[in-house]
N, C-alpha and C positions, 0 to 999 in steps of 0.2 A: 694477443696473449690466450684469448680463448682457445685459438685452433692449437695453438702449442700444449697447454693443457690437455686436451682433447688426443691429440697425439701421443703424448706421454701417457695417458690413461689407457690408450689403446695399446700400446707397446708394452708396458710393465704391469697394468692389472691383467690386460686379456690376454697377453702374451705368457706373463710368468703363471696365470693360472693354467692355461694349455700346458706349459712345460711341466705344473705339479701334477695334471692328470695323467700326462705320457709317463713319467717318472713311476708314480704308482702303479700303472698298470704293468710296468716292466720291472725294474729291478726292484721296487718295495715287495711287489706281489712275488716277484721270484725270490727274494730273500724269504719270505713267509713261508713258502712252500719249501724251500730247502731246509730251513729250520725243522719245520714239522717231519721233512724225510728224514734229518738226522736223528730226531728224538722219538720217534713212532717206529719200533721195531727195527732197532740199526742193524745194516746187513740184510735184511729181508728184501724181497723181491718190490714188495711196495714202495719199501724206503728208497729204493735204488731207482725206481719209475720216478718217484716223487721229485728225488735230487735231480734226475734229468729234466723233466718239465720244468724244475725252477731255473736250472742252466740255460734252456731255451728262453725263457722270458729276460733274465737278466742279460744275455747277450744282446739283445735288440735294444738295450736302454736307449742309445743315442739315436736310432731311428724313429723310436715311439715319442722319444721327446720332440724331436724337430717334427713328425709329422702332426704331432698335438697342436704345436705351435702354429704350423700352417692351416691346421683347420681353426684355432681360435681366430687368427687374422684373416680369416676368411678367403685362403688362397684357391685358385682355381685348383680342379683336380690335376692336372697334369704338373703344376708347381708343388704342389701338396704331396705327390707321390715321389716325387724327384727330392724332396727334403728329405728323404729315407736315407738316401745315399750320403747326403749331407751331413746328416746326424750321426751317421756311423763313422764317417772321417773325423769328425770333430772329436767324438769318444774314445776314438782309438789312436788319434793323434795327441789329443790333450791330456791323457792319463788322468791324473787328479782333478786338472781343472776341466775336463771334457765336459761334465754339464755345464758349466758356466759357456764355454765355448758354442756349445749347442744353442744355448739362448741368444748371443749375440750375432753368430755367425746363420742361426735359420731365421731369424727377424731380418736382417739385411737382404740375405738370399731372397727370401720371400716375396719381400718388395720389389726387388729386381725382377725375379720371375715374373711378376703381375705386370711389368711393364713391356714384357714380351709377349705375353699370353694372348692369344687369339690376334696377332698383329699380321701374321702371315697366313699363306694356304698350306704349308708344311708345317703348322703349328706342332703336330705330334712328335715334330723331330726337334723345331727348334725350341721351344719351352723347355723340355727336358735337358737338353744339350747345354743351354745357357744357365740353367738352374744349378745343375751338377757341375759345372766347370767353375762357374763362379763362386759356389758354394765351396767346394774342395779347396779351390786356391785361397779363398778366404779362411778356411780351417787350417791350411798350410801355414798361414801367416798368423793368425790369431790363437790358434789352439795351443802353442808353446807358450807364448805370453800369459795364456790363462793360468796353464800349467805352473809357471813360475809364480804367478800371484797366488795362486791356492797352496802351493808349497809353502812360501813364504809365510802365508797366512797360519798353517798347519805349524811351522816351525814357532813363529811368536806366541802361537796360543800353547804349545808345548813349553817354551821357555819361561813363560809367564805362570803356567800351572806349577812347574817346579818351585818357582819363587813362593808362591801363596796358594797351595792347592786347595784350601776352604773357598776362599774367596774367588778364585778363576774358577773353579768347579760350578759355583753358582752363577757368575757371569756368564761363561761358556754354555751353559745350560739354558740360560733365559735367552741371550742371543739366537742360539740355533733354533730354539722352540718359536721364537718369533719370525725367523727368517722362513722356517717350514711353513708355518701356518700364514704367511703374509698374503700371499696370493689367494 
């Protein structure tokens, strides 16, 4: 029982904490930079450059989250760097469910990558190949499911908010606040 608790703590607390840092270092900071770019001297050279910088930051969200999860789970370097391709695939395939897919796929792929890491004389080829292939195949399988789950949840929240906007606004705010600050 203690081993299960330790494993769950490692995956959900450490993994989600890593994911939150990756999300902040890419999507959230990119969004902040974009907002500044849109509101400070709109149309100016500085504004255009801030929007370009923010775009670069947000474009690597999946990769940054997967890399941060790998780091949090103490993945060997080749596994961790290979997770960038896996995270990018999850985010691209998963659409609205991309971040959820990144979490599950990156955790599973990280552990599989660890199993093969440093086991052969050609580790520099085997470890990234196994990590990327397994991760992208998992992304192809799980990311559409995560997208459907997130889309259904979004539809439910929209329906419930239309029904009782005041109370659902409070409930959604509290739930989202808890989810975002939980890790």
